[in-house]
C-alpha positions in Angstrom: -69.9 -63.9 23.3 -71.3 -62.4 20.2 -69.4 -59.4 18.9 -71.5 -56.2 18.7 -71.8 -54.0 15.6 -69.8 -51.0 17.1 -67.0 -53.3 18.4 -66.7 -54.9 14.9 -67.1 -51.5 13.1 -64.4 -49.8 15.3 -61.8 -52.7 14.6 -62.8 -52.7 10.8 -62.0 -49.0 10.4 -58.9 -49.2 12.8 -57.5 -51.9 10.8 -57.9 -50.3 7.5 -56.6 -47.0 8.9 -53.5 -48.8 10.0 -52.8 -50.0 6.5 -53.0 -46.6 4.9 -51.2 -43.3 4.7 -51.5 -40.0 2.9 -54.3 -39.1 0.9 -55.9 -42.7 1.3 -55.8 -42.4 4.9 -57.5 -38.9 4.7 -60.1 -40.1 2.4 -61.0 -43.0 4.8 -61.3 -40.8 7.8 -63.3 -38.2 5.9 -65.1 -40.3 3.5 -66.4 -43.0 5.6 -69.1 -40.8 7.1 -72.9 -41.2 8.3 -74.4 -42.9 5.0 -71.5 -45.4 4.8 -71.7 -46.4 8.3 -75.6 -46.6 8.1 -75.2 -49.0 5.1 -73.0 -51.3 7.4 -75.3 -51.0 10.4 -78.6 -51.5 8.5 -77.5 -53.7 5.4 -74.2 -55.4 5.5 -73.8 -56.4 9.3 -77.4 -57.9 9.4 -76.8 -59.9 6.2 -73.4 -61.3 7.0 -72.3 -60.5 10.5 -68.7 -59.7 9.5 -66.7 -57.4 7.2 -64.4 -60.1 5.7 -63.0 -59.0 2.4 -64.8 -55.7 2.5 -62.7 -52.5 2.0 -64.0 -48.9 2.9 -63.1 -46.0 0.6 -61.3 -48.3 -1.5 -58.6 -46.6 -4.1 -58.8 -47.7 -7.8 -56.8 -46.4 -10.7 -58.8 -43.8 -12.7 -59.2 -44.0 -16.4 -57.3 -40.7 -16.8 -54.3 -42.1 -14.9 -55.4 -40.6 -11.6 -57.2 -42.3 -8.7 -60.7 -42.5 -7.4 -62.3 -44.0 -4.4 -65.2 -46.4 -4.1 -67.4 -46.3 -1.0 -66.7 -50.0 -0.5 -65.0 -52.7 -2.4 -65.7 -56.6 -1.7 -62.6 -58.6 -3.1 -62.5 -62.3 -3.1 -60.8 -64.6 -5.4 -61.6 -63.2 -8.9 -64.8 -61.2 -7.9 -64.4 -57.5 -7.5 -67.5 -55.8 -6.4 -67.9 -51.9 -6.1 -70.7 -50.8 -3.8 -71.8 -47.2 -3.9 -74.1 -45.4 -1.6 -76.0 -42.4 -3.5 -77.8 -39.6 -1.9 -80.6 -38.0 -3.9 -78.7 -34.6 -4.1 -75.5 -36.1 -5.5 -77.3 -36.8 -8.9 -77.8 -34.8 -12.0 -79.7 -32.0 -10.6 -76.5 -31.0 -8.6 -73.9 -31.6 -11.1 -73.0 -30.0 -14.5 -73.6 -32.0 -17.7 -69.8 -32.6 -18.1 -69.5 -33.9 -14.6 -72.4 -36.3 -15.2 -70.9 -37.6 -18.5 -67.7 -38.1 -16.4 -69.4 -40.0 -13.9 -70.9 -42.5 -16.4 -67.5 -42.9 -18.1 -65.9 -43.7 -15.0 -68.5 -46.3 -14.1 -68.0 -47.8 -17.6 -64.3 -48.2 -17.1 -64.9 -49.9 -13.8 -66.8 -52.6 -15.6 -64.4 -52.8 -18.3 -61.6 -53.5 -15.8 -63.7 -56.4 -14.3 -65.7 -54.9 -11.7 -69.3 -55.7 -10.6 -71.3 -52.6 -9.4 -74.1 -52.4 -7.0 -75.5 -48.9 -6.1 -77.9 -48.3 -3.1 -79.6 -44.9 -2.5 -79.5 -43.5 1.1 -83.3 -43.6 1.3 -83.5 -47.4 0.5 -80.6 -47.9 3.2 -82.5 -45.9 5.7 -86.1 -47.0 5.1 -85.9 -50.4 3.1 -82.7 -52.1 4.5 -84.2 -55.6 4.2 -84.5 -55.1 0.6 -80.8 -54.1 0.3 -79.9 -57.0 2.3 -81.6 -59.2 0.0 -80.0 -57.8 -3.2 -76.6 -58.3 -1.5 -77.4 -61.9 -0.6 -78.7 -62.8 -4.0 -75.6 -61.3 -5.6 -73.3 -63.3 -3.3 -75.3 -66.5 -3.8 -75.0 -66.1 -7.6 -71.4 -65.2 -7.8 -69.7 -67.0 -4.9 -72.1 -70.0 -4.0 -70.8 -72.1 -1.2 -67.0 -72.4 -0.8 -65.4 -75.7 -0.5 -64.6 -75.5 3.1 -68.2 -74.8 4.1 -69.8 -77.6 2.3 -67.8 -80.4 3.7 -70.7 -81.4 6.3 -73.3 -80.3 3.8 -74.9 -82.9 1.5 -75.2 -82.1 -2.2 -78.9 -81.8 -1.9 -78.6 -79.3 1.0 -75.9 -77.3 -0.9 -78.3 -77.1 -3.9 -81.2 -75.8 -1.6 -78.9 -73.3 -0.1 -77.7 -72.0 -3.5 -81.2 -71.7 -4.7 -82.5 -69.9 -1.5 -79.6 -67.3 -1.7 -80.4 -66.3 -5.3 -84.2 -65.8 -4.6 -85.8 -62.5 -3.8 -88.7 -64.3 -1.7 -88.0 -66.8 1.2 -87.9 -70.5 0.4 -91.2 -72.5 0.7 -91.8 -76.3 0.5 -93.3 -75.8 -3.0 -90.1 -74.2 -4.1 -88.1 -77.3 -2.9 -90.6 -79.5 -4.8 -90.1 -77.8 -7.8 -86.2 -77.5 -7.6 -85.6 -81.3 -6.8 -88.6 -82.6 -8.4 -89.8 -84.4 -5.2 -92.9 -84.8 -3.2 -94.0 -82.3 -0.5 -93.5 -84.8 2.2 -89.7 -85.1 1.4 -89.4 -81.5 0.8 -90.8 -80.6 4.2 -88.5 -83.2 5.7 -85.4 -81.8 4.1 -86.4 -78.1 5.3 -87.0 -79.4 8.8 -83.6 -81.0 8.9 -81.8 -78.0 7.7 -83.5 -75.9 10.1 -82.4 -78.2 12.8 -78.8 -78.1 11.7 -79.0 -74.1 11.6 -78.7 -73.8 7.9 -82.2 -72.3 7.5 -84.2 -70.2 9.9 -87.9 -69.0 9.7 -88.5 -66.1 7.5 -92.3 -65.6 8.6 -93.9 -64.4 11.7 -95.4 -67.8 12.6 -93.7 -70.1 15.2 -96.2 -73.0 15.5 -96.0 -73.9 11.7 -93.2 -72.6 9.8 -94.1 -71.8 6.0 -91.0 -70.3 4.7 -87.3 -70.1 5.4 -84.0 -68.0 4.6 -80.4 -68.9 5.0 -79.0 -68.3 8.6 -76.3 -65.7 9.3 -73.9 -68.6 9.9 -74.3 -70.1 6.6 -73.9 -66.7 4.9 -70.7 -66.2 7.0 -69.2 -69.4 5.9 -69.9 -68.6 2.2 -68.3 -65.0 2.6 -65.4 -65.9 4.9 
């Protein structure tokens, strides 16, 4: 039975709440609100189908020896990704010049400390979730690739096609595979057909009789992220 978003989300928050106390717990319960949950519902969950290595309201040391909280942190191996959800009213028109400068300095120090940063507007999460999903998937494909466990039953050629597909903004086509591997169209179509049958790729377009483009399946993305 497939786990639903609500069940996964409730378990996700309950787990992190059980590991925290004091201000960190308060921040989780108060800070993880509508915008953050919408990001998980419309962007993260459809893209990856799990919350492995993701931390809500993640506490980091501030450059002024205090602490600050990131909306989300994805931490795996040496990768540290900060994800921030920005509402239109939270920007320069609503804060002072000194607060705006402080905001930029804080972000700079995160980068100096080795963090990657992705920012999403509330409007994009609400109205253009697929675009946000693609940004995350491209990022993960570039910085994580496919882990060792997930490629044991995947050939070298299939692995290269998947890596390439995950870094692209647009769906993968036969012509893309021809150019990537320097092979003829018939061979490229065969590779895509086999990878579709092995549940590595799924149709990206609306057609069902003749599939013209593909994207990595949720199962493959989950293997990479797990």
